[in-house]
MARLO-597024 format. One line per 10 residues: number of its first residue (from 1); for each residue x, y, z of C-alpha. Coordinates in pm, 1 decimal, m for minus. Layout:
NUM	X Y Z; ... $
END
This chain:
1	796.7 m235.6 476.5; 525.3 m39.8 674.8; 550.7 56.0 1030.4; 245.8 104.9 1217.6; 148.1 199.8 1556.0; m167.0 123.8 1772.1; m266.0 160.1 2078.5; m514.2 58.5 2387.8; m591.9 114.8 2726.3; m316.3 110.7 2964.5 $
11	m287.7 132.8 3341.1; m504.5 120.1 3608.9; m455.0 114.1 4010.6; m693.7 m74.8 4220.2; m723.8 53.1 4583.5; m513.7 m241.3 4701.4; m271.5 m144.2 4519.8; m253.8 m406.4 4268.4; m255.3 m340.3 3872.9; m458.6 m419.7 3632.7 $
21	m420.2 m374.5 3226.3; m735.8 m381.7 3014.3; m670.7 m348.5 2650.6; m833.5 m223.1 2352.0; m962.1 m565.2 2202.2; m1100.9 m650.3 2546.5; m1266.1 m363.1 2653.3; m1610.4 m355.8 2554.1; m1747.4 1.0 2711.9; m1604.6 227.8 2971.2 $
31	m1739.8 511.2 3213.0; m1543.1 797.5 3287.1; m1596.5 950.0 3658.0; m1564.4 1299.3 3750.2; m1490.9 1211.1 4103.2; m1154.6 999.9 4022.7; m1305.7 680.7 3902.5; m1292.0 481.0 3633.9; m1556.0 187.1 3558.3; m1499.9 m51.7 3268.2 $
41	m1760.0 m336.5 3159.9; m1518.1 m628.4 3048.9; m1698.3 m963.5 3089.7; m1869.9 m809.6 3435.8; m1758.4 m473.5 3629.5; m1413.8 m433.1 3736.1; m1405.7 m90.7 3973.7; m1108.4 86.7 3936.6; m960.4 363.8 4114.1; m703.9 655.5 4019.5 $
51	m768.5 816.5 3721.5; m465.6 791.8 3539.4; m507.8 748.6 3178.4; m230.2 615.7 2937.8; m226.7 571.1 2577.4; m50.5 302.0 2447.2; 68.9 187.1 2099.5; 238.5 m82.2 1883.5; 455.4 m131.8 1577.8; 658.7 m345.8 1384.0 $
61	988.0 m213.4 1452.6; 898.6 93.1 1692.9; 1253.0 82.4 1890.7; 1425.1 133.9 1584.9; 1277.5 462.1 1536.4; 1378.2 558.6 1872.7; 1069.0 718.6 1979.0; 975.4 773.0 2356.2; 914.4 435.4 2533.2; 868.4 219.6 2846.7 $
71	1061.3 m53.2 2928.9; 931.9 m149.6 3250.1; 559.7 m215.6 3149.3; 439.5 m547.7 3022.8; 306.0 m587.5 2685.2; m67.6 m720.5 2650.8; m163.6 m1039.3 2489.8; m311.9 m1022.3 2144.6; m575.6 m1264.6 1986.7; m503.1 m1527.3 1733.5 $
81	m658.6 m1239.2 1436.2; m438.9 m951.7 1597.4; m108.4 m1205.2 1574.4; m164.2 m1328.8 1206.0; m211.7 m941.4 1108.0; 91.9 m832.1 1278.7; m48.8 m604.3 1519.8; 124.3 m573.0 1845.0; 13.5 m301.4 2129.2; 286.2 m147.5 2324.4 $
91	253.3 62.5 2615.4; 330.8 448.5 2580.0; 450.2 715.3 2817.5; 191.9 949.5 2722.7; m18.1 978.5 3038.7; m302.9 1203.4 3163.4; m595.9 1226.4 3397.4; m944.6 1279.0 3343.4; m1063.0 1649.6 3337.5; m710.5 1770.0 3388.2 $
101	m573.7 1955.5 3131.3; m215.1 1944.7 2995.6; 0.3 2182.0 2850.0; 350.8 2126.0 2672.0; 425.5 1857.0 2905.7; 764.7 1677.1 2813.5; 746.8 1333.7 2745.9; 1121.6 1243.0 2692.0; 1429.5 1391.3 2488.7; 1611.0 1237.1 2221.1 $
111	2001.2 1348.8 2161.4; 2161.3 1228.9 1862.7; 2525.1 1289.3 1729.6; 2547.4 1240.0 1375.9; 2948.9 1151.1 1421.6; 2841.8 813.7 1623.6; 2730.2 558.1 1388.6; 2464.0 435.4 1602.8; 2301.3 766.5 1604.1; 2327.1 849.8 1280.4 $
121	2147.0 514.3 1208.3; 1884.1 638.0 1419.5; 1847.8 964.0 1238.9; 1855.6 814.2 891.7; 1585.5 549.0 997.9; 1384.0 838.7 1129.0; 1440.1 1048.5 770.8; 1344.6 712.5 571.4; 998.5 696.5 786.5; 931.6 1049.2 725.1 $
131	1017.9 1032.7 336.8; 758.7 696.8 304.5; 482.0 879.0 543.6; 500.4 645.0 806.6; 201.2 671.2 1069.4; 160.8 642.5 1435.4; m169.0 448.4 1543.3; m273.0 518.1 1893.6; m597.3 414.1 2068.8; m765.4 515.9 2394.3 $
141	m1052.0 345.2 2547.8; m1056.3 99.6 2226.4; m1095.2 427.4 2021.4; m830.6 527.7 1738.2; m699.5 869.4 1826.6; m795.2 1012.6 1513.1; m627.3 1314.6 1287.6; m923.9 1527.4 1120.5; m816.6 1787.6 873.3; m994.1 1972.6 605.9 $
151	m1014.5 1800.5 267.5; m1178.3 1942.5 m87.6; m1520.6 2116.7 m61.7; m1515.4 2226.2 291.4; m1530.7 1822.8 400.4; m1331.1 1692.8 694.7; m1110.6 1356.0 700.4; m1064.5 1188.8 1000.5; m765.8 958.3 974.1; m708.8 688.0 1266.9 $
161	m333.1 784.4 1271.1; m104.3 1052.5 1214.2; 264.8 1083.3 1026.4; 561.1 1100.4 1192.2; 664.9 1388.4 1039.8; 671.3 1542.6 670.3; 975.8 1630.2 389.9; 997.2 1908.8 164.5; 1154.6 1857.6 m173.9; 1512.6 2008.9 m277.6 $
171	1254.6 2153.4 m523.6; 1055.4 2335.3 m241.3; 756.4 2109.1 m281.5; 599.9 2003.0 59.1; 495.4 1620.1 59.5; 224.5 1414.5 252.4; 163.5 1618.7 583.2; 325.0 1913.8 507.2; 64.9 2017.3 228.9; m185.0 1881.7 481.1 $
181	m82.0 2104.4 817.1; m256.0 2429.9 856.3; 65.0 2594.1 998.3; 251.1 2721.1 705.9; 592.4 2693.9 788.7; 744.6 2427.8 617.8; 936.1 2628.5 388.4; 1316.8 2507.5 374.7; 1394.2 2287.4 65.3; 1573.1 1939.3 101.6 $
191	1434.6 1936.6 478.8; 1259.9 1690.9 712.6; 978.6 1821.3 1003.6; 929.6 1616.4 1266.4; 588.2 1587.6 1450.7; 730.6 1602.0 1789.5; 401.3 1733.4 1968.8; 54.7 1646.1 2002.2; m239.6 1841.0 2089.1; m490.1 1545.2 2201.2 $
201	m855.8 1659.7 2297.8; m1102.4 1393.6 2501.6; m1448.3 1424.1 2373.5; m1692.9 1286.4 2665.5; m2053.0 1307.5 2785.9; m2194.5 1262.2 3123.0; m2395.8 935.5 3153.5; m2726.3 1071.5 3338.8; m2858.5 715.1 3440.6; m2542.5 604.8 3599.9 $
211	m2390.7 774.8 3961.4; m2154.0 1078.8 3849.1; m2022.4 888.3 3535.9; m1896.3 991.7 3201.4; m1813.8 800.2 2891.4; m1540.7 882.5 2613.4; m1709.6 930.1 2293.4; m1404.6 1053.7 2060.8; m1049.4 1108.3 2087.1; m862.5 1359.2 1859.4 $
221	m540.0 1488.8 1800.7; m340.0 1736.8 1581.2; 62.1 1657.9 1528.9; 285.9 1970.1 1548.2; 623.4 2066.3 1522.2; 819.2 2284.6 1763.2; 1189.4 2320.4 1830.4; 1137.8 2413.5 2180.1; 1381.9 2689.7 2303.1; 1433.2 2516.3 2585.2 $
231	1447.9 2121.2 2545.7; 1458.4 2060.1 2942.5; 1152.0 2327.4 2985.7; 994.5 2315.1 2678.3; 714.3 2575.6 2602.8; 599.9 2467.1 2246.3; 703.2 2824.2 2101.2; 925.2 2883.6 1801.4; 968.1 2748.5 1476.4; 930.0 2391.1 1341.6 $
241	1142.0 2117.2 1435.7; 1335.7 2038.5 1135.2; 1590.2 1810.9 1026.4; 1826.7 1924.2 716.5; 1876.3 1625.0 474.3; 2278.8 1708.5 479.6; 2254.3 1762.3 860.8; 2549.0 1702.8 1035.4; 2703.9 1802.3 1423.8; 2453.1 1748.3 1726.1 $
251	2077.1 1768.4 1766.8; 1840.5 1728.2 2058.1; 1453.1 1651.8 1978.9; 1200.0 1714.1 2277.4; 874.4 1517.9 2243.7; 578.8 1696.9 2424.3; 199.1 1681.9 2451.5; m107.3 1865.1 2529.8; m459.7 1728.1 2656.7; m777.4 1903.9 2687.9 $
261	m1115.1 1773.3 2765.8; m1426.1 1840.9 2595.1; m1774.8 1751.7 2686.2; m2006.7 1656.3 2401.8; m2377.6 1596.2 2434.2; m2435.2 1538.5 2081.7; m2243.0 1196.3 2024.6; m2386.4 905.2 2173.0; m2145.4 619.6 2313.8; m2308.6 348.8 2049.5 $
271	m2256.8 570.2 1751.1; m1922.9 690.9 1871.3; m1734.1 547.1 1567.3; m1955.8 732.2 1335.5; m1743.8 1053.3 1330.4; m1433.0 830.7 1163.3; m1643.7 636.4 926.8; m1875.9 923.6 797.2; m1564.7 1111.8 692.3; m1456.4 827.7 461.2 $
281	m1616.0 922.1 141.5; m1685.0 543.2 29.3; m2038.1 524.9 10.4; m2117.6 671.0 m296.9; m1863.5 452.9 m486.2; m2006.4 136.9 m321.5; m2357.1 221.6 m437.6; m2171.9 270.8 m827.0; m2026.8 m72.5 m751.4; m2361.9 m234.4 m623.8 $
291	m2551.5 m112.8 m944.1; m2284.8 m208.6 m1154.0; m2286.4 m548.9 m1051.6; m2663.4 m597.9 m1061.5; m2662.4 m489.1 m1434.1; m2410.6 m770.5 m1445.1; m2606.1 m1007.5 m1262.4; m2950.7 m893.8 m1471.6; m2756.7 m938.0 m1797.6; m2659.0 m1287.7 m1717.8 $
301	m2988.3 m1366.1 m1563.5; m3151.6 m1279.4 m1886.8; m2959.1 m1514.4 m2081.2; m2978.2 m1783.2 m1854.0; m3353.1 m1759.7 m1844.9; m3376.9 m1712.6 m2193.6; m3150.7 m2045.2 m2222.7; m3381.2 m2224.5 m1956.8; m3707.0 m2127.0 m2072.8; m3694.1 m2086.1 m2425.9 $
311	m3418.7 m2264.9 m2594.3; m3389.7 m2568.6 m2343.6; m3767.5 m2590.1 m2326.3; m3794.5 m2612.8 m2718.4; m3510.2 m2851.2 m2703.8; m3641.3 m3087.6 m2421.7; m3975.0 m3090.5 m2613.3; m3866.4 m3178.0 m2958.4; m3610.7 m3452.7 m2814.1; m3905.9 m3611.6 m2602.9 $
321	m4170.6 m3591.1 m2875.9; m3880.8 m3817.1 m3119.8; m4035.0 m4170.1 m3136.1; m3926.3 m4335.6 m3451.7; m3543.0 m4466.4 m3492.0; m3492.7 m4206.6 m3806.3; m3566.4 m3949.7 m3539.8; m3320.7 m4068.7 m3281.7; m3065.0 m4104.7 m3563.3; m3079.8 m3703.8 m3615.5 $
331	m3047.5 m3596.8 m3261.0; m2842.7 m3312.2 m3252.6; m2706.6 m3055.0 m2982.0; m2653.0 m3155.4 m2625.3; m2859.3 m3472.1 m2634.9; m2566.2 m3628.5 m2832.3; m2345.1 m3630.6 m2530.9; m2578.5 m3783.9 m2310.8; m2388.3 m4116.6 m2268.9; m2053.7 m3947.3 m2169.1 $
341	m2164.5 m3626.8 m1993.7; m2130.8 m3796.1 m1657.1; m1824.4 m3986.3 m1751.9; m1544.8 m3909.7 m1495.4; m1286.8 m3657.6 m1566.4; m934.3 m3702.4 m1591.2; m747.7 m3603.9 m1269.3; m1052.6 m3674.2 m1063.9; m882.8 m3704.9 m748.8; m748.0 m3355.8 m749.7 $
351	m1058.4 m3193.6 m861.1; m1237.2 m3374.7 m536.6; m983.4 m3248.5 m332.9; m1010.4 m2867.1 m434.4; m1389.2 m2928.3 m424.2; m1339.2 m3011.1 m65.3; m1162.9 m2750.5 28.0; m1332.4 m2511.6 m168.3; m1652.2 m2604.3 15.5; m1469.8 m2522.8 326.4 $
361	m1373.3 m2200.0 201.5; m1689.1 m2112.1 86.5; m1882.5 m2180.1 430.5; m1635.8 m2005.8 640.8; m1641.4 m1697.9 424.7; m2026.7 m1712.8 412.7; m2052.8 m1743.3 801.2; m1794.5 m1512.0 842.2; m1939.6 m1222.6 641.6; m2292.9 m1283.2 795.1 $
371	m2141.1 m1258.8 1165.3; m1965.5 m939.6 1026.4; m2285.1 m801.9 905.6; m2479.2 m839.3 1220.1; m2206.5 m652.5 1381.0; m2003.3 m901.2 1598.9; m1681.8 m843.4 1388.5; m1675.5 m448.7 1336.1; m1365.1 m274.5 1384.8; m1390.0 m226.0 1733.8 $
381	m1322.4 m594.0 1807.0; m972.5 m572.2 1685.3; m890.6 m905.4 1525.0; m1216.4 m1068.7 1537.0; m1252.9 m1091.3 1180.3; m963.7 m1322.9 1110.7; m978.3 m1517.5 1446.8; m1358.6 m1600.2 1332.2; m1238.2 m1699.0 989.8; m956.0 m1932.9 1128.6 $
391	m1169.1 m2087.6 1420.3; m1436.7 m2141.0 1149.6; m1199.7 m2332.8 907.1; m1085.1 m2543.6 1122.3; m1426.2 m2668.5 1278.4; m1555.6 m2713.8 888.7; m1305.9 m2978.6 830.7; m1606.6 m3242.0 825.3; m1806.0 m3083.7 513.9; m1456.8 m3066.0 330.3 $
401	m1395.2 m3452.5 375.2; m1750.0 m3528.5 296.3; m1748.7 m3349.1 m33.3; m1434.6 m3458.7 m131.8; m1471.1 m3858.6 m41.9; m1850.2 m3796.7 m222.6; m1737.7 m3685.7 m531.7; m1427.9 m3884.2 m549.8; m1635.2 m4204.1 m499.1; m1883.9 m4082.0 m771.4 $
411	m1570.8 m4058.4 m1012.2; m1496.8 m4408.6 m975.2; m1204.6 m4357.0 m728.8; m1104.2 m4653.0 m474.9; m774.9 m4461.8 m327.0; m991.0 m4362.4 m38.8; m661.8 m4314.2 201.8; m495.1 m4076.8 m58.5; m791.8 m3881.6 m116.8; m865.2 m3823.5 242.7 $
421	m471.5 m3760.8 322.4; m486.0 m3500.1 6.3; m797.6 m3322.5 132.8; m641.9 m3270.3 507.0; m318.9 m3158.7 390.3; m233.7 m3040.0 6.4; m456.9 m2675.5 m14.4; m360.3 m2618.0 362.5; m17.3 m2754.3 346.5; 75.2 m2523.4 38.7 $
431	m90.2 m2205.3 236.6; 115.2 m2275.8 555.7; 406.7 m2364.1 364.6; 380.6 m1996.9 202.7; 278.0 m1848.7 520.7; 592.6 m1995.1 709.2; 827.7 m1882.4 438.9; 694.0 m1486.6 487.6; 696.9 m1578.4 847.0; 1077.7 m1654.0 805.4 $
441	1143.0 m1364.1 600.6; 988.2 m1131.2 914.9; 1177.2 m1317.0 1123.6; 1494.3 m1236.5 941.1; 1415.0 m866.8 932.2; 1379.5 m874.4 1271.7; 1003.1 m751.6 1284.5; 768.2 m793.7 1546.7; 508.3 m876.9 1300.3; 667.0 m1222.9 1254.6 $
451	450.7 m1486.6 1450.8; 616.2 m1647.4 1753.5; 682.8 m2003.3 1754.8; 431.9 m2077.8 2020.9; 151.4 m1947.4 1815.3; 288.0 m2134.7 1502.1; 296.6 m2453.9 1722.9; m89.9 m2363.7 1852.5; m222.2 m2344.0 1471.7; m34.6 m2656.8 1383.0 $
461	m205.5 m2838.4 1674.3; m554.4 m2670.3 1561.2; m475.0 m2806.3 1188.5; m342.2 m3140.1 1291.3; m567.0 m3196.2 1631.4; m897.0 m3064.9 1518.4; m937.3 m3008.4 1136.1; m752.6 m3356.5 1015.8; m974.8 m3560.4 1284.4; m1277.3 m3376.5 1165.9 $
471	m1186.0 m3397.4 792.0; m1146.8 m3777.6 845.0; m1487.1 m3812.8 984.4; m1665.9 m3636.9 718.8; m1472.3 m3854.3 456.5; m1601.9 m4159.7 643.1; m1920.5 m4062.1 600.9; m1884.6 m3957.8 251.9; m1740.6 m4274.8 165.6; m1996.9 m4485.1 343.8 $
481	m2305.3 m4336.8 142.9; m2368.3 m4470.2 m191.3; m2230.9 m4297.1 m507.9; m2451.0 m4007.0 m655.5; m2689.6 m4164.3 m888.9; m2681.8 m3979.3 m1246.4; m2998.3 m3971.4 m1463.4; m2841.3 m4109.7 m1764.8; m2604.6 m4411.5 m1803.7; m2250.6 m4375.4 m1925.7 $
491	m2147.4 m4571.7 m2221.4; m1820.3 m4793.0 m2202.7; m1642.6 m4622.4 m2497.7; m1607.7 m4243.9 m2542.9; m1791.4 m4048.8 m2787.9; m1550.1 m3867.2 m3039.7; m1545.7 m3468.4 m3001.6; m1601.5 m3299.5 m3333.1; m1330.9 m3020.7 m3394.0; m1412.9 m2722.0 m3222.5 $
501	m1410.0 m2359.9 m3347.7; m1200.6 m2110.2 m3167.5; m1478.6 m1976.0 m2924.6; m1590.0 m2320.7 m2805.2; m1253.1 m2443.7 m2691.0; m1168.7 m2464.5 m2323.3; m888.0 m2198.3 m2278.6; m1104.3 m1915.1 m2468.0; m1419.3 m1993.8 m2285.1; m1216.0 m2020.4 m1941.1 $
511	m1058.2 m1687.7 m2002.2; m1388.6 m1511.5 m2044.9; m1553.9 m1673.5 m1816.0; m1363.3 m1496.8 m1529.9; m1405.2 m1137.6 m1641.1; m1759.9 m1075.4 m1543.5; m1726.2 m1215.5 m1191.1; m1421.1 m1000.5 m1137.1; m1603.7 m702.1 m1281.6; m1878.2 m733.6 m977.8 $
521	m1585.3 m730.0 m730.1; m1308.9 m521.8 m847.5; m1452.0 m175.4 m658.0; m1477.8 m365.6 m334.5; m1131.6 m531.4 m396.1; m983.7 m182.3 m408.9; m1082.9 m126.7 m76.7; m1012.3 m451.2 89.8; m665.3 m419.1 m27.4; m636.8 m67.2 114.9 $
531	m753.1 m192.0 456.2; m493.5 m505.3 433.1; m146.3 m299.6 292.9; m275.5 107.7 343.1; m393.9 3.5 679.2; m744.8 233.8 607.1; m1031.5 87.2 817.7; m1249.0 m168.8 662.2; m1607.4 m142.6 802.0; m1878.5 m159.4 469.6 $
541	m1957.7 m553.8 561.6; m2315.6 m512.4 453.4; m2199.8 m391.6 85.7; m1934.8 m705.3 112.5; m2187.4 m926.2 164.8; m2424.1 m820.2 m90.1; m2147.1 m851.2 m322.9; m2058.5 m1186.2 m205.3; m2387.3 m1293.5 m273.3; m2373.2 m1109.0 m631.9 $
551	m2013.7 m1296.2 m688.5; m2202.4 m1630.2 m615.5; m2478.9 m1545.1 m840.2; m2263.4 m1443.1 m1139.2; m1989.5 m1721.6 m1108.5; m2265.1 m1968.3 m1121.0; m2471.6 m1816.1 m1443.4; m2161.3 m1719.6 m1631.4; m2024.6 m2101.2 m1569.0; m2414.5 m2239.8 m1665.0 $
561	m2402.7 m2022.9 m1982.8; m2071.0 m2164.2 m2139.1; m2111.3 m2514.6 m1980.3; m2477.2 m2502.5 m2209.8; m2267.9 m2386.1 m2523.2; m1977.8 m2635.2 m2512.3; m2241.3 m2934.2 m2445.4; m2437.8 m2794.0 m2774.8; m2106.4 m2803.5 m2938.0; m2075.8 m3173.3 m2823.7 $
571	m1788.3 m3124.1 m2578.9; m1890.0 m3327.2 m2287.0; m1553.3 m3222.6 m2080.8; m1724.3 m3017.7 m1837.3; m1619.9 m3092.5 m1482.4; m1282.3 m2957.2 m1495.4; m1372.6 m2662.7 m1733.3; m1650.9 m2535.0 m1508.2; m1418.7 m2550.3 m1224.9; m1157.0 m2364.2 m1387.6 $
581	m1416.3 m2105.0 m1555.1; m1525.3 m1960.2 m1243.8; m1180.8 m2009.5 m1088.5; m993.8 m1822.5 m1342.6; m1155.0 m1499.9 m1146.5; m851.1 m1526.0 m914.4; m621.0 m1485.8 m1210.6; m745.9 m1130.6 m1261.9; m747.7 m1087.2 m898.8; m391.5 m1160.1 m897.0 $
591	m314.3 m927.9 m1198.3; m508.3 m664.3 m1011.1; m287.7 m727.7 m690.7; 10.6 m666.8 m937.9; m128.8 m345.0 m1100.0; m222.5 m234.7 m726.3; 147.4 m294.6 m609.5; 294.3 m90.8 m857.5; 62.6 202.6 m880.3; m90.6 249.1 m520.2 $
601	187.3 118.4 m282.7; 499.8 277.0 m211.6; 693.7 m34.5 m93.1; 1068.6 m52.2 m108.3; 1321.0 m331.3 m67.4; 1336.8 m715.6 m174.4; 1206.3 m849.3 165.4; 894.7 m630.7 170.0; 795.7 m691.1 m206.9; 844.6 m1089.3 m154.2 $
611	616.3 m1037.1 160.0; 351.8 m875.4 m69.2; 313.2 m1126.0 m315.2; 363.8 m1384.3 m77.4; 43.8 m1299.9 103.9; m127.1 m1212.4 m221.3; m73.9 m1553.1 m354.0; m219.9 m1701.9 m54.7; m513.9 m1468.3 m123.0; m524.5 m1607.2 m489.2 $
621	m528.3 m1981.3 m385.8; m859.5 m1927.1 m164.5; m1029.1 m1737.6 m403.4; m928.0 m1982.0 m683.6; m1090.7 m2255.1 m482.5; m1368.4 m2035.7 m368.2; m1489.4 m1942.3 m699.4; m1404.9 m2280.3 m885.4; m1617.7 m2493.8 m660.0; m1926.2 m2234.8 m690.8 $
631	m1885.5 m2263.4 m1072.6; m1891.6 m2655.6 m1053.3; m2160.8 m2709.2 m836.6; m2343.1 m2476.4 m1056.8; m2249.5 m2678.8 m1337.4; m2322.8 m3009.2 m1185.6; m2707.9 m2874.4 m1077.9; m2735.8 m2747.4 m1450.0; m2640.7 m3093.2 m1625.5; m2811.8 m3310.0 m1376.3 $
641	m3113.5 m3119.7 m1415.3; m3150.6 m3070.5 m1785.0; m3068.6 m3459.7 m1857.7; m3311.6 m3573.9 m1601.9; m3579.6 m3446.8 m1780.9; m3501.9 m3571.6 m2118.6; m3627.0 m3923.0 m2248.2; m3332.5 m4151.7 m2316.4; m3357.9 m4516.7 m2476.6 $
END
């Protein structure tokens, strides 16, 4: 299980003695004052006095680590997206004043005795966290406190988090931060080193247009390990704070910090995130991903254009020139199945429900990514992406009900009540049931990432009180409209489908159909999984939106291509095949997620493994409905188009 620390702004005192909490997800911008005043713009200007600043942080099971904490201060409230992602903000005891330098200030001292079971459990848990490279994540003024260190080719990487410690193996090989740390003092074998000291550097610039104001533009820190000569009066001298794996007896760990302020006139407040984002060497890979996807799109577009402009044009011209009965009897290819191509599919109820849910997801993803491209859902607005997605899904019940009802009616269905109820509850119910089981596991593990009962009730209220009525409204208008008119009549007796070769059978076509769409997204998928499971910042929404458009085009063209080949082979069962052909991309997504689990993550424990695959199954189901709907609508448009221009007696 991963444990992550978060942080934000903490406590500011008004002149009247009242206290106000301003938290990271809510604060838009801040202005530091050189005269002991702090001004924050948050739904207007709030004038705050006393320039005491405090970091705050949150985590899954923070108190099990026995770090320094404050019990008396109230936790902030998070938005829906933060709650769903398990982000919890906790206040911290790291306090400092603007422009006031702090050197080796003590925070707290933790004492342990391995002869006591409780203390031994705390130490074992701390060692396990260092072994798995657990990380602190702090925020000040909505900025992540970053740890910047040198990497290859003289470049600097800024990580929005820092480890709680590091480990040197029995063979004397340092791991993780023991390698990165510039102080080469981690030399003992089979030993853990606790980062019990942080050097915090706050970068700010003076605001010329405002009265004696300043703004925070960067927050950096460097973790260090000190075994203080006097824990009661720390001096940040001496060797590192180490803990041998076989240690027994009494131990004291003193936690300290230092703070300095640096004026930086080169960084504008609007671009203060750039130093974090520029240090992430992803841009070249992203352009490679885009070029790779564009090559696939150009290939498919060429194939589809060749079919449309050359083969289909010749077919349609030849079919329309058949005047005699003898010519009509010699029909071949896709025109032969004109009397069966719009025959209602088997399990039309289920297909229409999938199409309704897929339409809802497609519109939700398009609008969410569009807003993210415009910068409304940037990493600075914590939880905004998930909040926007959930709210949009709730409000888009009407298109889901309309599409499901419209196609179910065109399939000849009459059980409209069952159709509406399945559209409301089938796919959302599966997702909610999976999520609820995962939440029960988090509750059982005692994790603060578990969603509170009140939030679950609120989500159910959004679902039943808003989404379900909107779905009924959409279904009402969908059933009220006349059925979809097809360009050709359907014969009463179904045509026998000739024996198919291996390549024109359904299963090989479905398996092949998902390869090219997955090839367009797999590089982007790596960064998305990193942002979810490895807690790396995801900010490349422009690339993601472009890949989204490429994915839609690729799914459409691949499905149209295979649909044409199957129609030429006189197989007219295209409805389910078109949905499953592009929907099979979700199976490749699932396989890649399994590969990512075993090759990139270090997740231990049965509960954490179940959580990973449980949430992955939710993502795979959503992706299946999304891509399958794209394939169906593309094929439906293609089939309607080609049969509308052919003369049929």
